[in-house]
C-alpha positions in Angstrom: -25.8 -22.4 5.5 -23.7 -21.7 2.5 -19.7 -22.3 2.8 -18.8 -21.0 -0.7 -18.4 -17.3 -0.4 -15.2 -15.6 -2.1 -14.2 -12.1 -2.7 -15.2 -10.9 -6.5 -13.9 -7.6 -6.2 -11.6 -5.0 -5.0 -10.6 -1.3 -5.2 -9.1 1.4 -3.1 -8.5 5.0 -3.1 -5.0 6.6 -3.9 -2.6 6.5 -1.0 -1.7 10.2 -0.5 -0.4 11.7 2.6 -3.5 14.6 2.7 -6.7 14.9 1.1 -9.1 17.8 0.9 -12.8 17.6 1.9 -14.8 16.3 4.8 -13.6 13.5 6.8 -16.4 11.2 6.8 -14.6 9.5 3.7 -17.4 10.3 1.0 -14.9 11.9 -1.5 -12.9 9.0 -1.7 -15.4 6.4 -1.5 -17.6 7.4 -4.3 -14.5 6.4 -7.2 -14.1 3.3 -5.0 -17.7 2.2 -5.1 -17.8 3.0 -9.2 -14.5 1.3 -9.7 -15.8 -1.9 -8.2 -19.4 -1.5 -9.9 -17.8 -1.4 -13.1 -15.5 -4.1 -12.6 -18.2 -6.6 -12.1 -20.7 -4.8 -14.3 -23.3 -4.5 -11.2 -25.0 -1.4 -9.2 -25.8 -0.5 -5.9 -29.2 -2.3 -6.7 -27.4 -5.6 -6.8 -25.8 -5.4 -3.1 -27.8 -7.1 -0.7 -25.9 -5.9 2.3 -23.4 -3.4 3.2 -20.6 -3.1 6.1 -18.3 -0.6 6.9 -15.4 0.0 9.4 -14.1 3.6 10.4 -13.6 6.0 13.5 -15.4 8.6 15.3 -12.2 9.6 16.8 -10.6 9.7 13.8 -12.9 11.7 11.9 -13.9 14.2 14.7 -17.6 13.8 14.6 -20.3 11.6 16.1 -21.8 8.8 13.6 -19.3 9.6 10.8 -20.2 6.3 9.1 -23.7 7.4 8.6 -22.7 10.5 6.7 -20.4 8.3 4.7 -23.6 6.6 3.4 -24.0 9.7 1.4 -21.6 7.9 -0.9 -24.0 5.0 -1.4 -26.9 6.9 -2.1 -30.4 7.2 -0.4 -32.6 5.5 -3.0 -32.8 2.6 -2.8 -32.6 1.6 1.0 -29.9 -0.5 2.0 -29.1 -3.1 4.6 -26.3 -1.7 6.4 -24.2 -2.3 9.4 -20.7 -1.1 10.9 -17.9 -1.5 13.2 -15.8 0.9 14.9 -12.3 -0.7 13.7 -10.5 -1.7 10.7 -12.9 -2.9 8.0 -11.5 -6.2 7.9 -13.8 -6.8 10.9 -16.8 -5.4 8.9 -15.5 -8.0 6.1 -16.1 -10.6 8.9 -19.2 -9.5 9.8 -20.7 -9.6 6.2 -18.9 -13.3 5.7 -21.3 -14.3 8.9 -24.1 -12.6 7.0 -23.7 -14.6 4.0 -23.2 -17.6 5.9 -26.0 -17.4 7.5 -28.1 -17.3 4.2 -29.5 -13.9 4.9 -27.7 -12.6 1.6 -26.0 -13.3 -1.7 -23.7 -10.3 -2.1 -22.2 -7.8 0.3 -19.9 -4.8 -0.4 -17.4 -4.0 2.6 -15.6 -0.7 2.9 -13.3 1.2 5.1 -12.0 4.7 5.1 -9.7 7.0 7.0 -8.4 10.7 6.8 -5.6 10.4 9.0 -4.3 14.1 7.9 -7.4 15.5 9.4 -5.8 15.5 13.0 -3.3 14.5 14.9 -3.2 10.8 14.3 -0.6 9.0 17.0 -2.2 11.1 19.7 -5.9 9.9 18.5 -4.7 6.5 18.6 -3.9 7.0 22.1 -7.6 6.9 22.8 -7.8 3.2 22.3 -5.8 2.8 25.6 -6.8 1.8 28.8 -8.7 4.7 30.1 -7.7 4.2 33.7 -4.0 3.9 33.8 -2.3 4.2 30.3 -4.4 6.8 28.5 -4.1 9.7 30.9 -0.3 9.5 30.7 -0.8 10.3 26.7 1.8 8.1 25.0 1.0 8.3 21.5 1.3 5.6 18.9 5.0 5.6 18.3 5.9 5.6 22.3 3.9 2.3 22.6 5.2 0.9 19.4 8.7 2.0 20.6 8.0 0.3 23.8 7.3 -2.8 22.1 10.4 -2.8 19.7 12.2 -2.2 22.8 11.2 -5.0 24.8 12.0 -7.0 21.7 15.3 -6.0 21.3 16.5 -5.8 24.7 15.2 -9.7 25.2 16.9 -10.9 22.1 13.8 -11.6 20.2 15.3 -9.5 16.7 17.9 -7.1 16.3 18.0 -3.3 14.5 19.5 -5.1 11.6 16.2 -7.4 11.2 14.1 -4.8 11.3 15.8 -3.0 8.6 15.8 -6.0 6.6 12.1 -6.0 6.7 12.2 -3.2 4.3 15.6 -4.5 2.6 17.8 -1.7 3.2 20.3 -2.1 6.1 22.0 1.4 5.4 18.7 3.1 6.6 20.2 2.3 10.0 22.5 5.6 9.6 19.3 7.3 10.3 18.5 9.1 13.3 15.5 7.6 15.6 12.1 9.2 15.2 11.2 7.4 18.5 14.1 5.5 20.0 14.4 2.4 18.7 12.1 3.7 15.8 13.4 5.3 12.8 11.6 6.5 9.6 11.5 3.5 7.6 10.0 1.6 10.8 7.1 3.6 10.7 3.7 3.4 8.3 3.2 7.0 6.6 0.5 8.8 7.7 -2.2 8.0 4.9 -5.9 8.8 3.7 -7.3 6.4 2.1 -10.4 4.0 1.6 -11.2 0.6 0.0 -14.1 -1.6 -0.9 -14.3 -5.4 -1.6 -17.6 -7.4 -2.7 -18.3 -10.6 -1.5 -20.6 -12.9 -3.0 -21.7 -16.8 -2.6 -21.4 -19.8 -4.7 -23.1 -19.6 -8.0 -23.4 -15.7 -7.8 -19.7 -15.5 -7.3 -19.2 -17.1 -10.3 -21.6 -15.1 -12.2 -19.7 -12.0 -11.3 -16.0 -13.2 -11.4 -14.4 -15.8 -13.9 -11.7 -16.7 -11.1 -13.5 -16.0 -7.5 -10.8 -15.9 -4.5 -12.9 -18.3 -2.3 -12.4 -17.7 1.6 -11.5 -21.3 2.7 -10.9 -19.9 6.6 -11.5 -17.0 8.7 -11.3 -16.1 12.3 -10.1 -13.7 14.6 -9.0 -13.3 18.3 -8.1 -10.6 20.9 -5.3 -10.5 23.6 -5.1 -8.5 26.9 -5.8 -4.5 26.4 -3.5 -3.8 29.4 0.1 -3.3 28.0 1.6 -4.7 31.2 -0.8 -7.6 31.0 0.9 -9.3 27.8 4.2 -10.1 26.7 4.4 -7.4 23.8 6.9 -9.4 21.8 4.3 -12.1 21.0 0.9 -12.2 19.3 -1.0 -15.2 20.8 -4.1 -13.8 19.2 -2.6 -14.1 15.9 -1.2 -17.7 16.6 -4.7 -18.9 17.3 -6.2 -17.1 14.7 -4.1 -18.6 12.0 -4.5 -22.1 13.5 -8.3 -22.0 13.0 -8.3 -20.1 9.6 -5.2 -22.5 8.3 -6.7 -25.4 10.1 -3.2 -26.2 11.0 -1.8 -26.2 7.4 0.7 -23.8 6.7 1.8 -25.2 3.3 1.4 -24.3 -0.4 0.7 -20.4 0.3 2.0 -18.2 -2.5 2.3 -15.1 -1.0 1.0 -13.6 2.7 -0.2 -9.8 3.1 0.3 -9.0 6.7 -1.2 -5.6 8.4 1.9 -4.8 10.0 2.5 -0.9 10.6 5.7 -1.3 12.3 8.9 -3.4 10.8 9.1 -5.1 14.1 5.3 -5.9 14.1 6.1 -7.7 10.7 8.6 -10.1 12.7 6.3 -10.9 15.3 3.4 -11.7 12.8 5.5 -13.9 10.8 6.5 -16.1 13.4 3.1 -16.1 15.3 1.6 -17.3 12.3 4.1 -19.7 11.5 4.8 -18.6 7.7 7.4 -20.5 6.1 10.2 -18.8 5.2 9.7 -18.9 1.5 6.7 -17.3 1.4 6.9 -14.0 -0.3 5.6 -11.0 2.5 3.6 -8.0 1.5 4.4 -7.8 -2.3 1.8 -4.9 -2.3 4.3 -3.0 0.1 1.8 -3.2 3.2 1.0 -1.1 5.6 4.8 0.6 5.8 4.0 1.7 2.2 0.5 3.0 2.9 -1.6 2.6 6.0 -4.6 4.2 5.2 -6.4 3.8 9.0 -9.4 1.4 8.9 -8.7 0.5 5.4 -5.4 -0.9 5.8 -6.2 -4.0 7.0 -9.1 -4.5 4.3 -6.5 -3.8 1.8 -4.1 -6.5 3.0 -7.3 -9.1 2.2 -7.9 -7.0 -1.0 -4.5 -7.7 -2.4 -4.4 -11.2 -1.4 -7.9 -11.9 -3.4 -6.6 -9.7 -6.4 -3.5 -12.1 -6.8 -6.3 -15.6 -7.0 -8.4 -13.2 -9.3 -5.6 -12.5 -11.5 -4.5 -15.8 -11.7 -1.1 -15.1 -10.2 -1.6 -17.0 -7.1 -3.7 -19.9 -6.2 -3.5 -19.8 -2.1 -2.9 -16.9 -0.2 -3.0 -15.5 3.3 -4.3 -12.0 4.5 -3.8 -10.6 8.1 -5.3 -7.5 9.8 -4.7 -6.1 13.3 -6.4 -3.6 15.3 -6.1 -2.1 18.9 -2.4 -1.1 20.6 0.5 -3.6 19.7 -1.0 -6.1 17.7 -4.0 -6.6 20.2 -6.2 -7.8 17.9 -5.8 -10.3 15.0 -7.9 -11.7 12.0 -6.6 -14.3 9.6 -7.9 -15.3 6.4 -7.2 -17.9 3.8 -7.9 -17.4 0.0 -7.8 -20.3 -2.4 -8.9 -20.4 -6.4 -11.2 -22.9 -5.7 -13.4 -23.4 -2.8 -13.4 -26.5 -0.4 
């Protein structure tokens, strides 16, 4: 079993409100794959394992991830898997595959064409199918409940929510879904992303300064919105404690997957990030939120800072499910441990 696994390459599609073409992501994925091949000087034959993250509900078709494989090509045959959630969890599966010694390289990708339907209503399908989904609360309504619970309990203020995007003057804007204003909500974004993982010496061959994954973990809270305190994220706390081994010192930056401003406040506290750690220098999901790729992008941006030499230790986070139900935390460093 190998302990040395690193991110060696990252690419993402342009972040746009709408794209033309099919909902299976092929048009977005082909340029991503080519970009990552060019970065590393490889071809698809050099990839031992492929794993993707997407959603048939979002694509509006059954087995959309199978048709997305057209972006890879039929020849040579590939070893492939898929998760029906953000591709950060596909990266976790690939990490396990490499840890077990079954592969030396893996390409992980995620895609989502949010503009193809009514995204906020589509997200209702992930809710409790007996008590909550039949009421059809959309994604903004669920996030609004979470934000209101925090405001009413004194956990945060609307000013603190505005400070996440750095502009309190935005508080003069009207509500979109009380207590959420436009600046509190991630934009509808089409997009795709890809990451290449490699082990040990293979990583060193492909990348001058790999971003070594020194810790990674994910946890899940109850699905039922009434079964947990929506103002906290205990699964993020537990995942962070395992991934960081309890050491939250020395981080040069953190990339948090927070599609709403109040969720960044929840996550910063849940993970225990020191106040001096820059959060989301990439802009985060509030700048661009490609469904099922945004979490993978947080890992990609955190890794790129190490690969480029601008950081030595970074933290990346991804979430999936309603109101921060599921959380993944990864730690990357400039040298393996």
